[in-house]
N, C-alpha and C positions, 0 to 999 in steps of 0.2 A: 551306645554312642549318644543317644538323645539325653540320657542322664548326665553323661560326662560334659556335654555341651551346656546343660543347665548349670552344673556346678561351676564350670569355667566362667559362664556369664555372670553368675552370682558373685564370684570372687572379684572379677574385673569391675563389676558395678560398684561393689563396696570400695575398692581402691580408687575408682573414679570419683566418688563422692567425698572421700577423704581428701583427695587433692583439691577439689573444688572448695572444700571447707576451709583449707588453709591458704587459699589464694588471696583472700582479702589482705593478708599480711604483705604480700607482694605488691598488690595494687596500691596499698597505702603508702608505699615508698615513693609513689608518684602523685601524692596528694596535692603538690604544688602545680601540677600540670592540668590543663583543661581536660575534663572527662571525654569530650568529643575528640580531642586529639589522641587520647589514649585508645579510644575505640578504633580510630582510623589506623593507628599503629598496630593494634592487635590483629586487625583484618589482614593488613599487608604482610606483616612478618609471619603470621600463621600460614599464609599462602606460600611464602618463600620456604618456610620450614618444611611444609608438606611436599612440595615439589622436589626439594633436595632429598627428602626421605624416600620418596618413590623412585627417584633416579638411582640412589645408592643401593636400594634393595631390589632394583631391576623389575619394578612393578608398574612402569609407566603404561604398559600395554593394557593393564587392568583399568587404569585411569581413563584412557581413551575409549575403552570398551564401555565403561559406565557413562561417559560423557556423550556418546553417540546413541545410548539406549533411551529412547523417548519415554518408555515406561518408567524408568528410574528418574529421569530428569523432570518429569511433571510433578514429582514430589520434592526433589532436591532444590529446585529453583525457589519455590516459596519457603522451604525450610531455611535457606540461607538468609532470607530477610527477617524471618522470625527470630533466628538466633542472634542476628546483628542488633535487632531492637532490644532483645533481652540483655545482651552484653552491655550496651550503652546505658540502659536504665540501671543495671546493677552497679556499674562503675560510678554513675551519678549518685546513687544512694550511699555507696561506701565513702565517697569523697566529700559528701555534704553532711556527714554525721548521721545518716538515717539507716545505719546497718541493721538496727532492730527491725525496721519495717521491711528491709530486704529479706531478713530471716523469716519474717511472717509470711512474705510472699512465697518463699520456698517451702514453708510449712503448709501452705494452701495447696501446692502443686500435687502432692500425693492424693488428695481428695479428688482433684480434677482428673488425675491419671486413673484413679479407681473407676470413676464414672465413664471415662472414655474407653477404658479397657473392657468394661462390661457392655457398653452400648455399641462401640465401633468394632471391637475385636471379638465380641461374644465370649469373653473369658469367664470361666466359672470361678466362684469364690466360696469360701467356707463361712460358717457362722462366726468363727473366731475372727476372721478377717473383717467381717461386717461389724463386729463389736469394736475392733481396732479403729475402723473408720469412724464409728460413732464417737469414740473417745477423742479422736483427733478433731472431729467437727465441733465437739463441745468446747475444746480448747480454743479453736479458731473463733467461735462465737463469743467467748469471753473477751478475746482481744479486740474484736470489732466493736462490741458494745462499749468497752472501756475507752477505745480510741475516739468514740463519739461521732465519727463520720466514716464513710466508706473509704478504706485505705487504698487509694488509686494505685500507688506504686506497687503494693503487695499483690493486688488483683492482676495488674498488668504483667508482673513477673510470672505469676502462676499460670495465667492463660497462655502467654507467649511461649513459655518453655514446654508446657504440656502439648501444645499444638505442634511445636517442633518435634517432640518425641513421637507423636502420631505419624507425622510425615516421614520421619526416619524409619520407623517400623514398616510403613507402607512401601517405601523405596527398597528396603532390604538389600542395600548396596554394600560393596566392600568398604569397611570402615575407613581405611586410609584414603581411598579414592574419593569417597563421599565428602570427607572433610576438605580435601584439596579442591574439589569442585565447588563446594559451598563458598569457601574463601575466595576462590577465583572469581566467582560471580559478583561478589560485593567489593572486591579489591578496586576495580575502576571507580566505583562510587566513592570509596574511601579516599583514593588519591585525588580525585577531582575536588572533593569537599575540603581536604587538607590544604591543597594548593590554592584553592579559591577563597577560603574563609579563615584558614588557620595559620596563615603565613607569619603573622605577628607572634602568635603563640609558639610557633616552631623556632623563631629566633631566640627565644628565651630558654629553650631546652638545653640543659647542660650535657656534657659528654657522658656523665654517669647515667643520666636519665635516658640517653640514647641507647646505652648498653642495656638498660632495663627494658626498653622498647623491644630490642632484638630478642632478649630472653623471653619477653612476653609472648612472642610468637609460638615458642615451644610450650610455654605455660598455658596458652590458649588451646593449641591443637591436641596435645597429648590426652587430656581428659576427655575431649570431644571424640577422639578415636576410640577410647575405652568405652564411652557411653554408646557409641554406634555399635560396638561389638555386643555390649550387654543387652541393648534393646532388641538386637536380632536373635539373641539366644534364650531370653527368659521372658515370662509374661509381663505385659505392660503394667499390670497392677503391682507386681513385685518391684519393677524398676522405679515406679513412682514412690513406693514406700521407702526404698533405700535412700531416697533423697533427704530423709530426715537427718541423715548423718551430716550432710553439708551445712545446713543452717544451724545445727547444734554446735558444730565446731566454730562457725562464724559468731554465734552468740557468746561462746566462751572467749573468743578473741575480743569481742566488744566489751565484755566484763573486764578483761585484762587491761584494756586501754582506758578504762574509767567510765564506760557507758553503762549506767545502772538501769536494769529493768524495773518497771513499776510492779506493785503487788499483783495487779491483774495479769500482767505479762508472765509473772512467775506461776500463777495459777494455770494460765493457758499452757505454758510449757510443761507443767506437771501432767495435765490431761494428755498432751501430745506424747510425752515420754511414756505414759502408761499404754497409749495406743501402739507405740513402737514395740514395746515389750510383748504385748498380746499378738501383734502381727508376726513378730519373730518366732513366738511359740507356734503359731499357725504354720509358718514356713517349715519349721522342724518337723511337725507332724505330717505335713504333706510329703516332705522328703523321705520320712521313715516309711510312709505308706507306699510310695513309689518304689522304694528299694525292696520292700516285701513282695510287691506285685511282679517285680522283674527277676526275682530269685528263680533259678532253674528248678524244675520239678524233680 
């Protein structure tokens, strides 16, 4: 059962990061809308989507059970604010032509996740995984040196999402319920902000853009539910390294829309790509060893 749970978590984690990797295409359709208004809409419509999903699937009782569990809520409350900050900063980066630096931020996250996995969750690692982290760090170092200054957007994205992941793993709550709770917590803030400061921006939103807002609720909630499941089932180190899928796809999208990386960024991505290959080999070896250990005598 434990092996099956890990395999399920790995597959769900991969699919989750693929979805996150292609989401910039969706948010770019709203490039004419204020990033702050997009953030507010994401929060509100994600909450509506999750409540409807829980009601349809008959799982509202699990939602209320999690909501009244102080042990879970002490992690879910701060998690909601960390992910809201992360969303807003990412949308800002995408809509202001800084997608390369948002990608760099998510390339940083696995390194942060590796450290947190070892320090906080006492997770064990292999020599190959350590080599993979070293290669990724070398790539990150190249980018920071070439950038010429500390990339604030990148660091903020990496730290906020890694912290969110730690809080989610600590909470170990039902994925659907946890996302509903998180979005519920920040929905009042989103509504107050939108009504108080974004009324002029709301008047200029077209009917098509409102449709995209509604769809953005599902686009926001579904990958988060998948992430919640993955972070509960597999080591935090592995969850972090899977994240390389998302910024790689975002980078490809950036290239397609005409954003060209510099030579230093190319070198950086080569190092990171090698690290991802090495880490993948390490995962295959670990899985093979676990299968052999679980074979009946």
